[in-house]
C-alpha positions in Angstrom: 28.4 -12.2 -49.7 25.5 -13.4 -52.4 22.5 -11.6 -53.2 19.8 -14.3 -53.5 18.4 -12.0 -56.5 21.1 -12.3 -58.5 21.1 -16.0 -58.0 21.7 -17.7 -61.8 20.8 -21.2 -61.8 20.7 -23.7 -64.8 18.0 -25.1 -65.1 16.0 -22.3 -62.7 14.9 -24.4 -59.9 10.8 -25.1 -59.9 10.3 -23.9 -56.0 13.0 -21.7 -54.4 12.3 -19.8 -51.4 14.5 -16.7 -49.8 15.1 -17.6 -46.0 16.4 -14.8 -43.8 19.9 -15.0 -42.5 23.1 -16.0 -44.2 25.9 -18.9 -43.9 28.9 -18.3 -43.8 31.2 -21.2 -45.1 33.7 -22.4 -42.9 37.2 -23.2 -44.3 36.9 -26.6 -42.8 33.5 -29.1 -42.3 32.9 -32.5 -42.9 30.3 -34.2 -45.2 27.6 -36.4 -43.3 26.0 -39.1 -45.9 22.7 -40.1 -43.9 21.4 -42.9 -45.9 21.6 -46.9 -45.5 24.2 -47.3 -48.5 26.3 -44.6 -47.5 28.3 -44.8 -51.0 25.5 -44.3 -53.1 26.0 -40.5 -52.2 29.4 -40.3 -53.0 28.9 -38.8 -56.2 26.9 -36.4 -55.0 29.6 -35.3 -51.7 31.7 -34.9 -55.2 29.7 -32.9 -57.5 29.3 -29.8 -54.5 32.8 -29.0 -55.1 33.3 -28.1 -51.5 36.6 -31.0 -50.9 35.1 -31.4 -47.5 35.9 -34.8 -45.5 33.2 -37.2 -45.7 31.9 -39.0 -43.4 29.1 -41.7 -42.7 29.5 -41.8 -39.2 26.2 -40.1 -36.9 29.3 -39.7 -34.5 31.2 -36.8 -35.1 30.6 -33.3 -33.6 27.4 -31.9 -34.9 28.5 -28.1 -34.8 31.8 -29.8 -37.6 29.1 -30.8 -40.2 28.7 -28.6 -42.6 26.5 -30.3 -45.2 24.0 -33.4 -44.8 22.8 -35.2 -48.0 20.3 -37.4 -46.5 18.6 -39.8 -48.4 14.9 -41.1 -47.7 13.1 -43.3 -50.0 10.0 -42.6 -48.1 10.3 -38.8 -48.0 7.8 -38.5 -51.1 10.6 -36.9 -53.1 10.4 -38.1 -57.0 13.0 -39.9 -58.7 15.2 -37.6 -59.9 14.0 -34.3 -57.3 15.7 -32.9 -54.5 15.1 -30.5 -51.4 18.1 -28.3 -50.8 17.7 -26.0 -47.3 20.6 -23.6 -46.6 20.1 -22.8 -42.7 22.3 -19.9 -40.7 24.4 -23.3 -39.5 24.4 -25.9 -42.2 23.2 -27.6 -45.5 20.8 -29.8 -46.2 20.2 -32.3 -49.3 17.0 -34.7 -49.4 15.8 -37.2 -51.5 14.7 -40.6 -52.4 17.1 -41.2 -54.8 21.4 -41.1 -55.1 20.5 -39.4 -58.8 18.0 -36.7 -56.6 21.0 -36.0 -54.6 23.3 -35.7 -57.1 21.0 -33.6 -58.9 20.3 -31.6 -55.3 24.8 -31.5 -55.3 24.4 -29.8 -59.0 21.9 -26.7 -57.9 24.8 -26.1 -54.6 27.8 -26.1 -56.9 26.2 -23.3 -58.9 25.1 -21.0 -55.6 28.5 -21.6 -54.4 30.3 -20.5 -57.5 28.4 -17.3 -57.0 29.7 -17.1 -53.7 32.4 -15.9 -51.7 32.8 -16.1 -47.9 28.9 -16.8 -47.2 25.9 -17.8 -48.7 21.8 -17.1 -48.5 19.5 -18.9 -46.6 17.2 -21.1 -48.9 15.2 -23.8 -49.4 14.7 -25.2 -52.8 12.7 -27.8 -53.9 12.9 -29.1 -57.1 12.5 -31.7 -60.3 12.5 -32.5 -63.6 9.1 -31.8 -66.5 10.8 -34.7 -68.1 12.6 -37.5 -67.5 14.8 -38.1 -69.6 17.3 -35.1 -70.9 19.7 -36.0 -73.6 21.9 -34.0 -75.5 23.5 -35.8 -78.9 26.9 -34.7 -80.7 27.7 -35.1 -84.0 30.9 -37.6 -84.6 30.5 -38.3 -88.3 31.1 -34.7 -90.4 33.6 -35.1 -89.6 34.7 -34.4 -85.5 35.5 -36.8 -83.2 36.6 -35.7 -79.9 39.2 -36.5 -77.8 38.4 -38.4 -74.9 39.6 -35.6 -72.6 36.8 -33.6 -74.4 34.4 -36.4 -74.1 34.8 -36.9 -70.4 34.7 -32.3 -69.9 31.9 -32.4 -72.0 30.2 -35.3 -69.6 31.0 -33.0 -66.6 29.2 -30.1 -68.1 26.3 -31.6 -69.2 25.8 -33.6 -65.7 26.1 -30.1 -64.0 23.2 -29.2 -66.0 21.2 -32.2 -65.3 21.4 -33.1 -68.3 21.0 -37.4 -67.9 21.1 -39.0 -71.9 24.5 -38.5 -74.3 24.6 -40.7 -77.6 27.3 -39.9 -80.0 26.1 -39.6 -83.7 27.7 -42.5 -85.8 28.1 -43.4 -89.3 31.5 -44.6 -89.7 33.3 -43.5 -86.6 32.9 -46.7 -84.2 36.3 -48.9 -84.9 34.9 -52.0 -86.0 36.7 -55.0 -85.9 35.1 -56.1 -89.2 35.4 -53.1 -91.1 38.8 -51.1 -90.9 38.3 -50.0 -94.2 35.2 -47.8 -93.8 37.1 -45.6 -90.9 40.8 -46.2 -91.0 41.3 -42.4 -91.7 38.3 -41.5 -89.4 40.3 -41.4 -86.2 37.4 -43.6 -84.6 36.3 -43.8 -80.9 37.7 -47.7 -80.4 35.3 -50.0 -78.1 37.4 -50.2 -75.3 36.8 -45.7 -75.2 33.2 -46.4 -75.1 33.9 -48.7 -72.3 35.8 -46.4 -70.5 33.1 -43.3 -71.3 29.9 -45.8 -70.1 31.7 -46.4 -67.3 32.2 -42.1 -66.2 28.8 -41.7 -67.4 27.2 -43.5 -65.4 29.3 -42.0 -62.5 27.8 -38.9 -63.7 24.1 -40.6 -63.9 24.4 -39.6 -67.6 23.0 -42.8 -69.7 25.5 -43.6 -72.8 23.4 -44.7 -75.2 24.6 -46.5 -78.6 24.2 -45.0 -82.2 24.5 -46.0 -85.4 22.7 -44.6 -88.3 21.4 -47.7 -90.3 19.8 -47.0 -93.2 20.0 -43.4 -94.9 23.3 -41.4 -94.5 25.1 -44.5 -95.2 27.5 -43.0 -97.7 30.7 -43.2 -95.6 30.3 -47.2 -96.0 28.5 -47.2 -99.8 31.2 -45.5 -101.0 33.7 -48.6 -100.7 33.6 -51.5 -103.1 32.8 -54.0 -100.9 30.0 -52.0 -99.5 28.6 -50.4 -102.6 26.2 -53.7 -103.7 24.4 -53.1 -100.9 23.2 -50.1 -101.7 19.7 -48.1 -103.1 21.5 -46.9 -105.7 24.6 -47.6 -106.0 26.0 -45.6 -109.0 23.7 -42.9 -107.0 20.3 -40.8 -108.7 18.1 -38.2 -108.6 16.6 -36.9 -105.1 14.5 -34.2 -104.1 17.9 -32.5 -102.7 19.5 -32.6 -106.3 21.0 -34.7 -108.5 23.6 -37.9 -106.3 26.5 -38.6 -108.1 27.0 -40.9 -105.0 25.1 -43.9 -103.2 23.2 -43.1 -99.6 21.1 -45.0 -98.3 20.9 -49.3 -97.9 18.8 -51.3 -99.9 15.7 -52.1 -98.3 14.6 -54.5 -100.2 18.5 -56.7 -100.3 18.0 -59.3 -97.5 21.9 -58.5 -97.3 21.5 -55.0 -95.9 20.0 -56.6 -93.1 22.1 -58.9 -92.7 24.7 -56.5 -92.7 23.2 -54.3 -89.6 23.3 -57.8 -87.3 27.2 -57.5 -87.9 27.4 -54.3 -86.8 25.3 -54.1 -83.9 26.7 -57.7 -82.8 29.9 -55.8 -82.8 28.3 -52.2 -81.3 26.5 -52.7 -78.5 28.1 -55.2 -75.5 30.4 -51.8 -75.1 27.3 -49.7 -73.5 25.6 -51.0 -70.5 22.6 -48.8 -72.0 19.3 -50.7 -72.5 18.3 -48.1 -75.6 19.8 -48.3 -79.0 19.1 -45.1 -81.3 19.8 -46.5 -85.1 18.9 -43.7 -86.8 16.8 -44.1 -90.7 16.3 -40.5 -91.1 16.4 -39.0 -94.4 15.8 -41.6 -96.7 16.0 -39.8 -99.9 16.6 -42.5 -102.1 14.9 -44.7 -101.1 12.1 -46.3 -104.4 14.7 -44.4 -106.6 17.4 -47.5 -107.2 17.1 -51.3 -107.0 13.7 -50.9 -104.7 11.7 -49.2 -107.1 9.5 -51.8 -108.3 8.6 -52.9 -104.6 7.5 -49.2 -103.7 5.5 -49.1 -106.8 3.9 -52.5 -106.0 3.5 -51.8 -102.5 4.2 -48.7 -101.4 7.2 -46.2 -100.7 6.2 -46.2 -96.8 5.6 -49.7 -96.4 8.4 -50.4 -97.8 10.0 -48.2 -95.5 8.1 -49.7 -92.5 9.0 -53.2 -93.3 12.9 -52.5 -92.9 11.8 -50.3 -89.8 10.0 -53.5 -88.4 13.2 -55.9 -90.0 15.7 -53.6 -87.9 13.6 -53.2 -84.9 14.2 -56.9 -84.8 17.8 -57.3 -84.4 17.2 -54.7 -81.6 15.0 -56.0 -79.4 17.3 -59.4 -80.0 20.0 -58.3 -78.3 17.8 -57.0 -75.5 17.5 -53.2 -76.4 14.8 -50.9 -77.0 14.3 -49.0 -80.4 15.3 -45.5 -80.9 14.5 -44.8 -84.8 14.5 -40.6 -86.2 10.5 -40.0 -86.9 10.9 -38.1 -90.0 10.1 -40.4 -92.6 7.1 -42.5 -90.8 5.7 -39.1 -90.2 5.0 -38.5 -93.9 2.6 -41.7 -94.2 0.4 -41.1 -91.2 -1.7 -44.0 -91.4 0.7 -46.3 -90.9 2.0 -44.9 -87.5 -0.6 -46.8 -85.5 1.7 -50.2 -87.0 4.9 -49.2 -85.1 5.5 -51.2 -82.0 4.8 -49.6 -79.0 7.8 -50.1 -77.3 9.8 -47.7 -80.5 10.5 -44.2 -79.4 9.8 -42.2 -82.3 12.4 -39.1 -82.2 10.2 -36.0 -83.2 12.8 -33.9 -84.7 12.9 -30.0 -86.1 15.0 -27.5 -85.9 13.3 -24.0 -86.9 11.7 -21.8 -84.2 8.0 -22.8 -85.8 8.4 -26.4 -86.6 5.1 -28.1 -86.1 5.7 -30.2 -83.1 2.2 -30.3 -81.6 0.6 -31.2 -84.9 3.6 -33.9 -85.3 4.0 -35.5 -81.8 0.3 -35.6 -81.7 0.6 -38.1 -84.7 2.3 -40.6 -81.9 0.6 -39.5 -78.8 -2.6 -40.8 -81.0 -0.7 -44.1 -82.1 0.4 -44.7 -78.3 3.4 -44.8 -79.2 6.5 -43.2 -77.3 8.4 -40.7 -78.8 11.3 -37.7 -77.4 11.2 -34.0 -79.3 14.5 -33.9 -80.7 15.2 -29.7 -81.3 18.4 -28.2 -82.3 21.5 -26.3 -81.0 21.8 -24.2 -84.2 25.8 -24.5 -84.3 25.8 -26.5 -87.4 26.5 -24.2 -90.8 26.6 -21.1 -89.2 30.2 -20.7 -87.8 28.9 -19.2 -84.2 25.4 -20.4 -84.3 21.8 -18.9 -84.2 21.1 -18.3 -80.6 17.2 -16.8 -81.3 16.7 -19.8 -83.6 17.6 -22.6 -80.7 15.9 -20.8 -77.7 13.0 -20.1 -80.2 13.2 -23.6 -81.6 14.2 -26.0 -77.8 11.2 -23.5 -75.8 8.9 -24.6 -78.5 9.6 -28.5 -78.5 9.9 -28.9 -74.8 6.4 -27.5 -74.2 4.4 -29.2 -77.4 6.0 -32.0 -76.3 5.0 -32.4 -73.2 1.9 -31.4 -73.9 1.4 -34.2 -75.6 3.5 -36.0 -73.5 6.8 -36.5 -74.6 9.0 -39.2 -72.9 12.2 -36.7 -73.3 13.9 -33.8 -75.0 17.1 -34.6 -76.9 18.5 -31.4 -78.1 21.4 -32.4 -81.1 24.6 -30.6 -82.3 25.4 -31.1 -86.1 28.5 -31.6 -88.0 27.1 -31.0 -91.6 29.7 -29.6 -94.1 33.0 -30.4 -92.3 31.2 -29.3 -88.3 33.2 -25.8 -88.8 31.7 -24.7 -84.9 33.7 -25.6 -82.5 32.7 -27.1 -79.0 32.5 -23.9 -77.4 29.5 -22.2 -79.6 27.3 -25.2 -78.8 27.4 -24.8 -75.0 24.8 -22.3 -75.3 22.0 -24.5 -77.1 23.0 -27.3 -75.3 22.0 -25.4 -71.5 18.7 -24.4 -73.3 18.4 -28.1 -74.0 18.9 -28.8 -70.2 16.8 -26.2 -69.2 14.3 -26.0 -71.4 13.8 -30.0 -70.8 13.8 -29.7 -66.6 11.4 -27.0 -66.4 9.4 -26.3 -69.3 7.4 -23.2 -67.8 11.0 -20.9 -67.0 12.3 -18.1 -69.0 15.0 -19.0 -71.2 15.6 -15.9 -72.1 16.1 -14.3 -69.2 19.7 -14.2 -67.9 20.8 -16.6 -70.5 24.0 -14.9 -71.7 25.0 -14.7 -67.5 24.2 -18.5 -66.7 26.1 -19.3 -70.0 29.6 -17.6 -68.9 28.9 -18.5 -64.7 28.3 -23.1 -65.4 29.3 -23.1 -69.0 32.7 -20.6 -68.6 33.4 -19.8 -65.1 33.8 -16.3 -65.5 32.3 -14.2 -62.8 32.6 -11.1 -65.0 29.6 -12.3 -67.1 32.1 -11.3 -70.5 32.6 -15.2 -71.8 28.8 -15.3 -71.7 27.8 -12.9 -73.5 30.4 -12.9 -75.9 29.2 -16.1 -77.3 25.6 -15.1 -76.7 25.9 -11.8 -79.0 28.2 -14.2 -81.6 25.1 -15.9 -81.7 22.9 -13.3 -82.4 25.5 -12.4 -85.5 23.0 -13.6 -88.1 20.0 -11.0 -87.1 22.7 -8.9 -88.5 21.1 -9.8 -91.6 17.3 -9.9 -93.4 17.7 -12.2 -94.9 16.7 -15.9 -93.6 18.9 -19.2 -95.1 17.5 -21.9 -93.3 19.0 -24.1 -90.9 22.6 -22.5 -92.1 23.7 -18.1 -92.2 24.4 -15.7 -94.3 28.2 -15.5 -92.8 28.5 -19.1 -93.2 27.3 -19.7 -96.6 29.9 -16.6 -97.7 32.3 -18.7 -96.9 31.2 -22.6 -97.9 30.1 -20.7 -101.0 32.3 -20.5 -104.7 33.8 -16.8 -104.1 32.7 -16.5 -107.1 29.4 -17.1 -106.6 27.3 -13.8 -106.4 23.1 -15.7 -106.2 24.1 -16.2 -102.4 24.2 -12.7 -101.9 20.4 -11.3 -103.4 18.5 -9.9 -101.0 21.7 -8.8 -98.9 23.0 -5.5 -98.6 26.6 -4.3 -98.4 25.5 -2.1 -95.0 24.5 -5.2 -93.3 27.8 -6.5 -93.8 29.2 -3.4 -92.0 27.2 -4.1 -89.3 28.0 -7.4 -88.9 31.9 -5.8 -88.8 30.7 -3.4 -86.3 29.6 -5.9 -84.2 32.7 -8.0 -83.5 34.7 -5.2 -83.1 32.2 -4.7 -80.2 32.2 -8.0 -79.3 35.9 -8.6 -79.2 36.3 -5.2 -76.9 34.4 -6.2 -74.2 35.1 -9.9 -73.8 38.4 -8.1 -72.7 39.2 -8.6 -69.3 37.5 -11.8 -69.1 38.5 -14.6 -66.3 37.4 -17.7 -67.7 38.4 -20.1 -65.3 36.8 -23.4 -66.8 39.1 -26.1 -66.7 38.9 -25.7 -71.2 39.2 -21.9 -70.7 42.7 -21.6 -72.9 40.8 -23.6 -75.0 37.6 -21.3 -75.4 39.9 -18.1 -75.4 42.0 -19.8 -78.5 38.5 -20.5 -80.3 36.8 -17.6 -79.7 39.0 -15.7 -81.0 39.3 -17.8 -84.4 35.4 -17.2 -85.0 35.6 -13.7 -84.8 38.9 -14.1 -87.5 36.5 -16.7 -89.6 33.6 -14.2 -89.4 35.7 -10.9 -90.0 37.0 -12.6 -93.2 33.2 -13.8 -94.2 32.4 -10.0 -94.0 35.2 -9.7 -96.5 34.5 -11.9 -98.9 30.4 -10.8 -98.8 31.2 -7.7 -99.5 33.9 -8.8 -102.8 30.5 -11.0 -103.9 28.1 -7.2 -103.4 31.0 -6.0 -105.4 33.4 -4.6 -103.3 37.4 -5.2 -104.8 39.4 -7.5 -103.4 42.6 -6.9 -101.0 46.1 -8.2 -102.3 46.3 -9.8 -99.3 42.9 -12.1 -99.4 44.9 -15.5 -100.5 47.1 -14.9 -96.9 43.6 -14.1 -94.8 41.9 -17.4 -96.0 44.9 -19.2 -95.4 45.5 -17.5 -91.8 41.6 -18.5 -91.4 41.9 -22.0 -92.3 45.5 -22.5 -89.9 43.5 -21.1 -87.1 40.6 -23.8 -88.0 43.5 -26.5 -87.6 44.5 -24.9 -84.1 41.6 -25.7 -82.6 40.6 -28.5 -84.0 43.0 -30.2 -82.8 42.8 -29.0 -79.0 39.6 -30.4 -78.7 39.6 -33.4 -81.9 41.3 -36.1 -83.1 42.7 -35.6 -86.6 40.9 -37.8 -88.8 38.4 -35.5 -90.6 40.4 -32.5 -90.7 41.5 -32.3 -93.8 38.1 -33.1 -95.5 36.9 -30.1 -93.3 39.1 -27.3 -94.4 38.0 -28.3 -98.1 34.5 -27.9 -96.9 35.1 -24.2 -97.4 35.2 -23.1 -100.7 36.1 -19.3 -100.5 39.4 -20.1 -101.1 
C-alpha cells in the first residue's frame, strides 16, 4: 500500500489532490481506449507498464475495465496536458491530444512503480510550462553511443516528459562523401538515424538534427582535403591561448558555404524534424586569420552575422527552421535585431549564476525566439557537480520563462574525453526535465529519491543517493574551478603539475576519501532493477575507483610520497574506463579518451 505523502514524481505535477480510499490493483483487467481513432492512444496504453489487454470496444463488461484513456479534443485541456484520476474502482486518463494521454500514462507508471497491491485515490491536473523540453548529448568528444544505449535514453527521457533530443555532432555522422573524417570514430549512420527517429516519434520525442557549422570544426580541418577552408589553417593565437591546429571555417571563403550545403544535403533527409541546430558557437579564431581584413573593415560581429545569415538561407531553402548557439551574437547586441524572426537562438551558460535574465532579455526585446540551455554539469568532473547543475538549470528555467522562452535544452558535453559515464548525467537530465515542466517546483526536494526511483528503479533509494552524493563530492573543496572540479583536475593535468593544487588543502583530499568510503558502504544492498542495472553498477564502481585515484594523486601533488604500486593503480583505472565505455558506447574515440588522462 502506498502513502500518497511519500509519492515521488518527476516532473512534479501542477495540481495534485488526494481523495479518500485506495484502489486495489486487480491482477487482470482491461485498458479501454476511448477515441475516434483509438490507435492514437496505443503508445499511452503501453507506457503505463500495466500489461493489461487493450480494447477499443465499448461493449465489454464495465466491471473489468481497470483503466480508461479518453481522447476529447473539446475537453479544454492544453495540448500537452492531461488529467489523471484514480478512483476506488478504476483509473482514468483524459487529454485533448495523444501526447497529453502519453504524459498522463508516464505519471501513472511512476505511481505504479512505487506501489504494490494498491494505490491511493487521487486526481492530477497537469501541463508543462515550456512547450519544448530537450536534451542535447555530445557524441563527438569522444563517445558515440550504441543504438541500444540511445533507445534506452529515449525510454528514460520520455518517462520524464522530455520531448526533444539532439545528438551534438562535429564529425560522427557517416557522411558518404567524407569517410576520411569519421573512419575511426564509429559514427552513426543514416540508416541508424532513421531508425532512431522512428523510435523517438513513437515516444513523442523529436529527434533534431545537429551539425556544428562554423567553430569546433577541427576534426574536419586537420585533414589536408579540408584545411584550406579554415580561418587559420596552421593555427593562431586566440583568447584560449595559442592553437596549433585549425578550428573554424573561414567565414569569407564562399567554399565554406558550398561545403556546408553538401553536408546538409546528406544529413537532413534522415530526420523528420523541421528543426536544425547548426551550432556556430565559440568562433574564437574569427578575424585572426584569413578573415582579418574583412573583420577590420566591417567589424567582427558583422562578418559573423553575414556568415550566419548565409547558413540561415541554406537551412530555410531545405525546409528547416534554424537553431544556433547565441554566445557570439550576444557580444554584439546591436546586431541582434537583424536576426530573422524565425531563427531560434540558444542561450547557453553553465554556472549557477549565469546571467540568463540579461541575455534572454536581448532576444526577447528583439522578438527573436530563444531557448535557455543550461548544463547537466557532468563533463570535466568524473562524477558531476550536482549543486551547480540544480542551480544552473533552475536559474535558466525561471528567467527563461519570465522572458518568454520557447524551450529549455539541457546539455551534457563530453569535453576532454567524455570520462563521465551516462549514469552520472542522469541527475542533470532529470532536473532539466523537472524544471522545464514545472518551473515553480522545488527541484531539490526528494531529488535523490526521484533519481533512484525513476532513473535506476531502485526502491531502496540507495543508488540515487549514491550518485547524488558523488555529484556533490566536489564540494569537499573550497576551491572552485569553473566548468570542472578539483578531483578531475588531479587526473587530467600532468602528474608533476603542482599549480593545480594552489588553494587546495591536504585535509580536503582526506575528506574526499572519507566521503567515498561512506558512499561505497551506503550503496550496499541496493536493488536497482532498471534495464541498465548491471551497467550502472559497473559505472558506479568505476567512478568511485577513479575518484580514489584522484585523491591519491592530489595528495602526491601536495607532497605525500607516491606508493610503489602507483603505475598499477593508474592502469587499473584506465582499464576500468575502457570496460565501462564499451558497455554503452562504440569503440571509436576510446583510445583518444584514455590518452586524455595525463596523470599516467
